[in-house]
N, CA, C and O of each residue as an XYZ file, in Angstrom:
408
protein
N       0.843     -1.182      0.000
C       0.000      0.000      0.000
C       0.881      1.235      0.000
O       1.811      1.369      0.795
N       0.550      2.144     -0.934
C       1.305      3.381     -1.031
C       0.358      4.564     -0.893
O      -0.640      4.662     -1.607
N       0.678      5.445      0.019
C      -0.123      6.642      0.194
C      -0.240      7.354     -1.153
O       0.749      7.518     -1.868
N      -1.458      7.773     -1.490
C      -1.723      8.375     -2.799
C      -2.535      9.648     -2.624
O      -3.505      9.677     -1.866
N      -2.137     10.694     -3.326
C      -2.869     11.958     -3.311
C      -3.435     12.178     -4.709
O      -2.708     12.138     -5.702
N      -4.738     12.411     -4.769
C      -5.430     12.653     -6.036
C      -5.728     14.143     -6.150
O      -6.324     14.735     -5.250
N      -5.312     14.741     -7.252
C      -5.596     16.143     -7.545
C      -6.580     16.185     -8.711
O      -6.376     15.524     -9.729
N      -7.649     16.966     -8.554
C      -8.648     17.075     -9.609
C      -8.988     18.544     -9.823
O      -9.203     19.290     -8.867
N      -9.035     18.948    -11.086
C      -9.533     20.270    -11.462
C     -10.569     20.055    -12.551
O     -10.213     19.920    -13.722
N     -11.869     20.020    -12.180
C     -12.899     19.728    -13.173
C     -13.117     20.850    -14.187
O     -13.418     20.581    -15.349
N     -12.970     22.094    -13.761
C     -13.258     23.220    -14.660
C     -12.029     24.052    -14.951
O     -10.935     23.775    -14.458
N     -12.230     25.079    -15.762
C     -11.119     25.936    -16.168
C     -10.628     26.835    -15.031
O      -9.451     27.190    -14.976
N     -11.528     27.195    -14.135
C     -11.162     28.110    -13.051
C     -10.332     27.392    -11.986
O     -10.663     26.277    -11.583
N      -9.263     28.030    -11.537
C      -8.420     27.416    -10.505
C      -9.177     27.106     -9.211
O      -8.777     26.214     -8.464
N     -10.263     27.831     -8.939
C     -11.036     27.604     -7.714
C     -11.698     26.224     -7.690
O     -12.139     25.766     -6.636
N     -11.767     25.563     -8.844
C     -12.394     24.233     -8.889
C     -11.422     23.122     -8.475
O     -11.809     21.955     -8.403
N     -10.189     23.475     -8.207
C      -9.188     22.479     -7.813
C      -9.513     21.897     -6.446
O      -9.979     22.592     -5.544
N      -9.252     20.606     -6.323
C      -9.419     19.934     -5.038
C      -8.446     18.758     -4.973
O      -7.878     18.342     -5.983
N      -8.274     18.242     -3.781
C      -7.430     17.054     -3.641
C      -7.974     16.180     -2.522
O      -8.677     16.652     -1.629
N      -7.636     14.903     -2.586
C      -7.982     13.926     -1.551
C      -6.789     12.998     -1.390
O      -6.032     12.776     -2.335
N      -6.627     12.461     -0.195
C      -5.548     11.481     -0.042
C      -6.121     10.141      0.379
O      -7.171     10.063      1.016
N      -5.406      9.089      0.007
C      -5.853      7.710      0.189
C      -4.690      6.870      0.697
O      -3.523      7.213      0.512
N      -5.037      5.768      1.338
C      -4.024      4.867      1.870
C      -3.384      3.995      0.792
O      -2.310      3.432      1.005
N      -4.043      3.883     -0.370
C      -3.497      3.033     -1.434
C      -3.922      3.563     -2.801
O      -4.846      4.368     -2.920
N      -3.228      3.092     -3.817
C      -3.575      3.442     -5.191
C      -4.973      2.915     -5.521
O      -5.784      3.634     -6.105
N      -5.257      1.665     -5.150
C      -6.574      1.087     -5.447
C      -7.703      1.896     -4.831
O      -8.730      2.121     -5.471
N      -7.521      2.330     -3.601
C      -8.543      3.146     -2.935
C      -8.774      4.440     -3.716
O      -9.913      4.881     -3.872
N      -7.716      5.029     -4.194
C      -7.803      6.253     -4.993
C      -8.555      6.002     -6.298
O      -9.448      6.766     -6.663
N      -8.192      4.941     -6.987
C      -8.816      4.615     -8.274
C     -10.293      4.297     -8.090
O     -11.122      4.706     -8.903
N     -10.625      3.575     -7.033
C     -12.032      3.291     -6.747
C     -12.803      4.587     -6.507
O     -13.969      4.699     -6.885
N     -12.161      5.548     -5.888
C     -12.790      6.844     -5.636
C     -13.075      7.593     -6.940
O     -14.113      8.243     -7.067
N     -12.168      7.505     -7.896
C     -12.389      8.132     -9.206
C     -13.627      7.519     -9.858
O     -14.465      8.237    -10.403
N     -13.740      6.197     -9.801
C     -14.907      5.510    -10.366
C     -16.187      5.919     -9.647
O     -17.208      6.172    -10.288
N     -16.137      5.985     -8.315
C     -17.316      6.408     -7.542
C     -17.725      7.839     -7.880
O     -18.914      8.153     -7.920
N     -16.750      8.702     -8.120
C     -17.055     10.089     -8.485
C     -17.858     10.140     -9.783
O     -18.809     10.911     -9.909
N     -17.462      9.311    -10.739
C     -18.205      9.263    -11.999
C     -19.605      8.709    -11.771
O     -20.572      9.207    -12.348
N     -19.718      7.697    -10.946
C     -21.033      7.118    -10.657
C     -21.940      8.131     -9.963
O     -23.137      8.188    -10.245
N     -21.377      8.926     -9.059
C     -22.153      9.987     -8.400
C     -22.589     11.037     -9.416
O     -23.715     11.531     -9.364
N     -21.703     11.369    -10.327
C     -22.022     12.309    -11.404
C     -23.207     11.782    -12.220
O     -24.139     12.529    -12.518
N     -23.166     10.508    -12.575
C     -24.268      9.904    -13.343
C     -25.573      9.914    -12.547
O     -26.639     10.171    -13.108
N     -25.497      9.639    -11.262
C     -26.700      9.652    -10.421
C     -27.313     11.049    -10.357
O     -28.536     11.191    -10.376
N     -26.476     12.075    -10.282
C     -26.987     13.456    -10.273
C     -27.648     13.808    -11.596
O     -28.648     14.525    -11.625
N     -27.092     13.304    -12.688
C     -27.657     13.590    -14.012
C     -28.900     12.764    -14.318
O     -29.706     13.154    -15.163
N     -29.065     11.642    -13.650
C     -30.188     10.732    -13.891
C     -30.858     10.357    -12.569
O     -30.856      9.186    -12.190
N     -31.428     11.332    -11.865
C     -31.940     11.062    -10.513
C     -33.104     10.072    -10.469
O     -33.357      9.472     -9.424
N     -33.808      9.892    -11.572
C     -34.966      9.000    -11.576
C     -34.600      7.546    -11.869
O     -35.439      6.655    -11.736
N     -33.370      7.309    -12.261
C     -32.947      5.935    -12.546
C     -32.540      5.239    -11.253
O     -31.790      5.787    -10.445
N     -33.045      4.025    -11.075
C     -32.696      3.282     -9.862
C     -31.348      2.566    -10.008
O     -30.679      2.289     -9.013
N     -30.955      2.271    -11.241
C     -29.668      1.610    -11.486
C     -28.892      2.409    -12.529
O     -29.447      2.891    -13.517
N     -27.611      2.531    -12.280
C     -26.738      3.260    -13.201
C     -25.754      2.243    -13.789
O     -25.074      1.524    -13.057
N     -25.693      2.196    -15.119
C     -24.696      1.360    -15.788
C     -23.935      2.228    -16.776
O     -24.453      3.226    -17.277
N     -22.703      1.834    -17.045
C     -21.881      2.595    -17.988
C     -20.764      1.720    -18.522
O     -20.384      0.715    -17.922
N     -20.255      2.132    -19.661
C     -19.100      1.471    -20.277
C     -17.831      2.155    -19.786
O     -17.849      3.328    -19.415
N     -16.748      1.423    -19.786
C     -15.481      2.005    -19.346
C     -15.081      3.172    -20.256
O     -14.428      4.111    -19.801
N     -15.462      3.121    -21.519
C     -15.140      4.225    -22.445
C     -15.835      5.520    -22.015
O     -15.296      6.609    -22.213
N     -17.025      5.404    -21.431
C     -17.735      6.591    -20.942
C     -17.017      7.182    -19.731
O     -16.924      8.402    -19.593
N     -16.513      6.320    -18.859
C     -15.734      6.775    -17.716
C     -14.469      7.480    -18.192
O     -14.097      8.521    -17.651
N     -13.810      6.920    -19.195
C     -12.601      7.540    -19.726
C     -12.895      8.880    -20.383
O     -12.095      9.808    -20.269
N     -14.029      8.997    -21.068
C     -14.425     10.288    -21.652
C     -14.631     11.322    -20.547
O     -14.230     12.477    -20.688
N     -15.255     10.902    -19.455
C     -15.458     11.783    -18.305
C     -14.107     12.275    -17.780
O     -13.930     13.468    -17.531
N     -13.176     11.369    -17.615
C     -11.841     11.725    -17.122
C     -11.162     12.690    -18.102
O     -10.532     13.662    -17.683
N     -11.291     12.420    -19.396
C     -10.660     13.281    -20.400
C     -11.260     14.681    -20.430
O     -10.585     15.638    -20.807
N     -12.530     14.807    -20.033
C     -13.174     16.124    -20.025
C     -12.756     16.982    -18.831
O     -12.965     18.195    -18.836
N     -12.172     16.365    -17.819
C     -11.683     17.138    -16.679
C     -10.527     18.015    -17.133
O      -9.710     17.600    -17.954
N     -10.461     19.208    -16.607
C      -9.352     20.105    -16.957
C      -8.022     19.454    -16.583
O      -7.055     19.501    -17.343
N      -7.994     18.843    -15.388
C      -6.776     18.147    -14.970
C      -7.123     17.115    -13.902
O      -8.010     17.335    -13.077
N      -6.429     16.012    -13.925
C      -6.509     14.987    -12.885
C      -5.159     14.277    -12.875
O      -4.636     13.891    -13.920
N      -4.610     14.116    -11.689
C      -3.321     13.425    -11.566
C      -3.170     12.894    -10.152
O      -3.936     13.251     -9.257
N      -2.180     12.041     -9.960
C      -1.911     11.438     -8.657
C      -0.449     11.618     -8.295
O       0.432     11.680     -9.152
N      -0.230     11.697     -7.007
C       1.114     11.569     -6.462
C       1.100     10.308     -5.616
O       0.270     10.164     -4.719
N       2.021      9.393     -5.903
C       2.066      8.118     -5.199
C       3.401      8.009     -4.458
O       4.474      8.197     -5.031
N       3.295      7.706     -3.187
C       4.490      7.599     -2.350
C       5.341      6.403     -2.773
O       4.851      5.286     -2.939
N       6.638      6.683     -2.940
C       7.614      5.656     -3.314
C       8.461      5.340     -2.087
O       9.262      6.165     -1.648
N       8.281      4.146     -1.539
C       8.969      3.781     -0.297
C      10.487      3.788     -0.441
O      11.203      4.166      0.486
N      10.968      3.369     -1.600
C      12.424      3.250     -1.774
C      13.124      4.605     -1.743
O      14.234      4.720     -1.222
N      12.484      5.624     -2.296
C      13.115      6.951     -2.346
C      12.540      7.917     -1.319
O      13.066      9.010     -1.109
N      11.429      7.488     -0.672
C      10.735      8.343      0.301
C      10.305      9.668     -0.325
O      10.408     10.734      0.282
N       9.819      9.559     -1.560
C       9.309     10.723     -2.289
C       7.972     10.352     -2.938
O       7.561      9.191     -2.929
N       7.315     11.349     -3.492
C       6.074     11.117     -4.232
C       6.355     11.238     -5.722
O       7.011     12.181     -6.167
N       5.853     10.274     -6.488
C       6.017     10.288     -7.946
C       4.690     10.714     -8.584
O       3.626     10.258     -8.167
N       4.756     11.593     -9.600
C       3.531     12.047    -10.256
C       3.078     11.081    -11.350
O       3.895     10.463    -12.033
N       1.742     10.965    -11.501
C       1.152     10.123    -12.541
C      -0.025     10.864    -13.159
O      -0.798     11.514    -12.454
N      -0.160     10.764    -14.487
C      -1.153     11.548    -15.231
C      -2.449     10.785    -15.503
O      -2.661      9.684    -14.995
N      -3.316     11.404    -16.326
C      -4.618     10.826    -16.687
C      -4.495      9.440    -17.290
O      -5.252      8.534    -16.944
N      -3.547      9.281    -18.186
C      -3.394      7.990    -18.862
C      -3.042      6.889    -17.872
O      -3.528      5.764    -17.995
N      -2.212      7.202    -16.905
C      -1.855      6.237    -15.865
C      -3.086      5.880    -15.036
O      -3.308      4.712    -14.716
N      -3.879      6.884    -14.691
C      -5.111      6.650    -13.924
C      -6.036      5.723    -14.711
O      -6.606      4.791    -14.145
N      -6.187      5.971    -16.005
C      -7.048      5.121    -16.830
C      -6.501      3.694    -16.908
O      -7.278      2.739    -16.902
N      -5.190      3.536    -16.981
C      -4.620      2.180    -17.014
C      -4.860      1.462    -15.688
O      -5.091      0.253    -15.671
N      -4.807      2.195    -14.584
C      -5.077      1.602    -13.273
C      -6.557      1.212    -13.147
O      -6.878      0.211    -12.506
N      -7.446      1.986    -13.747
C      -8.870      1.629    -13.754
C      -9.054      0.313    -14.505
O      -9.780     -0.571    -14.050
N      -8.394      0.187    -15.656
C      -8.489     -1.063    -16.424
C      -7.975     -2.242    -15.608
O      -8.596     -3.305    -15.598
N      -6.848     -2.066    -14.927
C      -6.292     -3.135    -14.086
C      -7.273     -3.532    -12.985
O      -7.499     -4.716    -12.737
N      -7.847     -2.535    -12.335
C      -8.784     -2.799    -11.249
C     -10.017     -3.538    -11.755
O     -10.518     -4.446    -11.091
N     -10.507     -3.149    -12.933
C     -11.666     -3.829    -13.525
C     -11.336     -5.284    -13.859
O     -12.144     -6.182    -13.623
N     -10.137     -5.510    -14.412
C      -9.721     -6.887    -14.739
C      -9.642     -7.735    -13.476
O     -10.125     -8.867    -13.444
N      -9.026     -7.174    -12.435
C      -8.883     -7.903    -11.164
C     -10.247     -8.237    -10.574
O     -10.463     -9.352    -10.100
N     -11.163     -7.283    -10.601
C     -12.479     -7.543    -10.016
C     -13.263     -8.537    -10.862
O     -14.073     -9.291    -10.323
N     -13.043     -8.557    -12.169
C     -13.716     -9.544    -13.042
C     -13.199    -10.945    -12.759
O     -13.967    -11.907    -12.781
N     -11.907    -11.066    -12.494
C     -11.308    -12.377    -12.204
C     -11.693    -12.905    -10.836
O     -11.787    -14.116    -10.635
N     -11.915    -12.004     -9.900
C     -12.259    -12.450     -8.543
C     -13.762    -12.698     -8.378
O     -14.196    -13.245     -7.364
N     -14.550    -12.295     -9.378
C     -16.021    -12.477     -9.275
C     -16.445    -13.883     -9.634
O     -17.635    -14.197     -9.598
């Protein structure tokens, strides 16, 4: 488990910037997915079930002005930066793992 900080800027204005920290990369990635699911629920309040394709989640991520992570590296005792593409690859990994464990 590596401490992970997620930075998100949904809009063009700097005031929209926010960050959250997590105990692990997986926890952070799950939070990104939950954020999209919450977004869908707000847009479709009358739907009892929300379903989506991973491509729709990736489009959502791409529409954000900025999203990135800093992940703690135990060997160097520093944080390494990771971009949108890395986040999307981690989402794919998490989906594969959950499909195999189901």
